[in-house]
C-alpha positions, -999 to +999 in steps of 0.1 A: +001+001-001+030+028+007+049+015-025+010+023-039+010+054-028+045+066-033+046+057-068+012+052-081-002+023-104+017+028-131+052+036-112+045+001-085+041-015-124+076-007-134+091-012-103+073-048-101+085-057-133+125-049-124+115-064-088+118-100-097+123-112-061+094-092-049+114-082-019+104-041-028+139-032-029+161-033-062+194-050-061+221-039-089+211-068-107+179-062-105+183-025-118+207-026-141+180-027-171+174+008-163+208+017-159+217+002-191+184+021-209+196+052-193+234+052-199+234+038-232+263+008-220+254-024-214+276-042-185+284-076-190+275-094-156+302-122-145+284-152-154+274-134-186+314-131-197+325-156-222+353-176-220+385-171-224+390-170-263+416-191-276+437-172-296+437-206-328+401-208-322+376-210-348+350-180-356+317-186-371+296-158-392+262-160-389+233-142-404+197-131-395+165-132-418+139-115-410+102-107-422+078-089-398+047-105-390+019-098-417-008-076-394-037-087-419-032-120-404-043-112-371-076-117-360-078-080-347-075-065-380-108-080-395-118-048-374-094-024-383-076-029-348-110-014-332-103-007-296-065-013-298-040+014-292-014+021-316+008+026-289+006-008-278+012-023-308+041+002-313+066-024-308+054-051-331+046-025-358+086-007-356+099-043-359+106-045-394+140-059-392+168-079-373+187-061-347+217-080-358+218-090-393+255-100-388+274-118-362+308-135-357+306-161-325+335-181-315+331-219-330+336-228-293+304-212-279+285-239-299+292-270-276+263-259-254+245-283-282+268-311-272+250-337-261+260-355-227+281-388-226+248-406-217+227-396-249+245-405-280+225-427-294+205-415-331+172-398-315+172-401-279+170-368-270+181-344-242+175-310-226+200-281-236+177-257-212+155-279-188+117-267-186+111-256-146+076-252-156+042-278-155+008-275-148+013-275-116+038-248-114+018-226-130+033-200-152+055-166-150+046-132-146+035-110-177+045-076-162+081-079-174+102-061-197+137-077-195+149-108-198+170-123-168+206-126-171+211-159-191+233-184-173+255-214-187+235-232-218+211-203-217+238-176-229+244-190-267+210-193-275+203-160-257+230-145-279+215-160-313+183-148-306+192-110-293+203-113-332+164-107-341+154-085-312+169-070-275+150-084-255+146-124-260+135-143-228+151-182-230+126-192-212+087-188-221+060-178-197+042-213-202+049-247-201+068-265-219+098-243-220+132-247-226+153-261-252+153-298-268+181-319-291+191-347-300+216-365-330+207-365-361+236-383-380+274-395-363+306-396-381+341-405-367+346-366-357+309-348-360+279-347-352+244-336-364+221-322-339+189-319-342+174-288-318+137-272-305+137-238-288+108-224-271+116-188-262+095-150-265+104-117-272+091-087-250+087-060-280+082-034-255+095-010-225+080+015-200+062+034-202+041+012-224+028-022-209+042-054-224+035-070-255+047-105-256+056-119-289+061-158-289+066-181-323+056-211-322+089-229-322+129-228-332+138-252-349+173-262-367+200-280-368+241-280-363+268-299-378+298-296-356+334-315-342+325-341-312+352-314-295+339-284-307+364-267-324+344-266-358+311-258-366+304-269-402+269-255-404+241-239-386+205-228-391+178-221-365+143-211-377+104-202-368+084-228-392+062-211-413+046-240-431+009-234-413-010-202-416-006-188-383+028-196-359+030-170-334+019-157-304+008-122-290-006-112-260-006-079-244-013-061-211-040-031-211-029-019-175-011-018-146-015-046-128-008-089-132-045-088-133-048-066-154-070-070-190-050-087-217-054-092-250-045-121-275-041-128-311-024-148-336-007-144-367+017-151-393+055-146-395+069-152-429+104-154-421+123-158-387+161-177-395+198-179-384+219-194-405+262-198-406+273-183-439+300-209-442+320-232-422+338-221-389+377-204-400+409-199-378+406-163-364+444-171-366+467-190-389+498-206-391+517-223-412+534-258-410+560-246-387+533-229-360+542-192-377+511-172-375+505-157-416+488-131-432+452-143-439+454-129-472+473-140-499+496-119-515+472-104-545+453-094-513+427-119-516+411-139-486+431-171-481+403-202-492+400-230-468+394-264-484+371-286-457+369-322-460+339-343-468+320-359-435+309-391-439+280-402-420+287-436-405+248-432-393+218-410-396+183-406-391+160-383-413+149-352-401+115-357-399+120-386-373+146-364-349+122-336-355+094-361-338+115-374-310+121-338-301+083-331-304+075-358-280+101-347-253+085-314-253+051-326-258+044-363-244+005-362-260+022-366-296+034-402-286-003-406-303+001-395-342-019-365-351-023-362-386-032-334-411-071-332-414-078-343-447-053-373-441-069-382-408-099-392-424-086-413-455-064-433-428-097-434-406-118-451-432-090-473-443-085-487-406-120-485-400-115-463-369-131-433-355-115-398-360-110-380-330-102-342-341-094-309-320-101-277-334-089-246-322-083-215-326-045-215-322-019-246-324-017-277-300+017-285-301+031-247-304+041-219-283+016-203-311-015-220-299-013-214-262-039-201-278-017-249-324+006-266-350+027-297-351+059-280-351+048-255-325+032-252-288-005-231-278-011-191-281-044-188-269-064-199-243-051-214-215-077-247-225-059-259-251-026-253-232-042-276-202-055-302-221-024-311-237-004-310-204-029-327-187-059-360-202-040-358-241-004-371-220-023-393-196-015-434-196-052-440-203-056-416-232-028-427-249-036-462-251-073-456-256-065-430-286-040-455-301-060-486-302-097-477-313-088-438-332-070-415-359-062-386-341-059-349-358-060-313-344-071-282-367-068-246-368-096-229-373-085-207-400-077-239-420-106-251-422-130-220-427-103-222-461-106-257-466-144-252-465-147-223-497-124-248-517-145-263-540-121-282-561-130-310-538-165-310-521-159-338-497-133-319-479-153-291-482-179-307-463-153-322-436-147-290-428-185-277-429-192-304-408-167-296-379-173-258-381-206-265-373-200-276-340-169-255-328-175-230-302-141-208-290-115-214-281-116-254-285-137-283-296-133-320-291-147-337-319-154-369-326-171-382-356-168-410-385-143-412-417-177-399-433-171-367-414-204-369-395-202-358-359-210-385-334-198-365-305-185-329-295-175-313-258-162-274-262-124-275-236-144-243-216-172-266-203-150-300-201-123-282-177-158-265-159-175-299-156-139-316-140-130-290-116-163-294-104-173-322-075-187-353-090-215-348-069-224-316-084-219-323-118-259-324-126-259-356-149-255-356-177-235-358-201-209-374-185-204-398-156-174-398-135-152-430-130-139-441-097-111-460-113-092-428-116-080-402-091-081-374-117-118-367-128-104-349-158-087-385-173-115-400-161-142-375-178-126-380-214-118-415-211-158-412-205-160-389-238-140-409-259-161-444-248-195-425-255-179-417-285-174-452-294-208-465-282-225-439-302-206-448-337-214-485-330-248-487-355-224-471-378-197-488-376-212-523-382-231-515-411 
């Protein structure tokens, strides 16, 4: 109360965004972002300092490519961003180019991507940055402007993402956080490492309110020597193969409980790529003497690199699937593209278990869903993903009796108007008839007929009630499971199977 009286609500909001441990005092470390803002000088704290560079170590040149968000893909654009202040979107509108188009890094810094000694099998995932959040821990504060100083293996990822924007948060507010990797290929001296990173950016600064920009995921690969002295190739990018791939959330007032706007949109390009293999920063001749990096004519010396012969490797798609399941255990069940799911269901005489969302189910752009992303939207999709959809009884029944799929509303709306394939258009139509914001779970026949459906918000409401308070009804609780949400979802699936019996028997 005293702080509120002294600072006012907006002043206290800014103070709280810096006071990371909520002790109502700002330590020098907590005050650092403001000091850097006022002085224009960025001080590197001791745990951010790089290792002393090896004078003979190699350097890697990385370029950033960035095309800004297509504003017309945001839902709010349909009414001309009515009621949304220009200031709220200023950080988004002004972000039109990468913060650092080119960066030269030490090859040794990429050792963070090397596997631990117990993860040397192809496709066996490990965490570069572990996720510290789950359904029980909740989420991190929205009221923040400046990222905490990165530590350990976070440093290289923070530095890479800073090429896009000066305020990357290596750990997202929502689960699953972090970065996961696996070996895709092995040679005598090299690994190809596939990786997936969940990170987000804060686009606004005081006195504006926070604006969070959360790409569905960053993915990519690195080819590096087993001692990390040489990087042959590096690429990191946000997948752009879905119609929506970014979640955005912004506050409208000076408190954590203030109204928050949510939207999703399409980012055409956000990628980092090495310009070539890493090269020695200092060149020695055969006698160990330092020689000029240019030949007598003044041209840079050209390096010749040996060809890598891979002894073991797995396809990129398989590696990406392993990383996805590590991030999202619910993906132990295959979720097929919409039309493909119905074709498979018809061939295998199974029902389709379909989830229709405003945002993506397996990305951070659906914290509101995309096979290569986490959820941008409502927490209901996120909650489903982290609870019932990854529980063992649900996974078992889905694998046994259903073909699963998840789709974006926007994609089905496009399919609905596609008259080239009337059957696909009808499938989309039958789904959208049953859809209610934000997430609808649907069970249907291979011909698209819906036999059962339930809205995620209603599902979460009834499973948060005591069994004796549920009036009837549509779902009964089973005593076989302690978790009412698992029991209720199991009941939903079983009732779908029961209702479909007459159709499947004909």
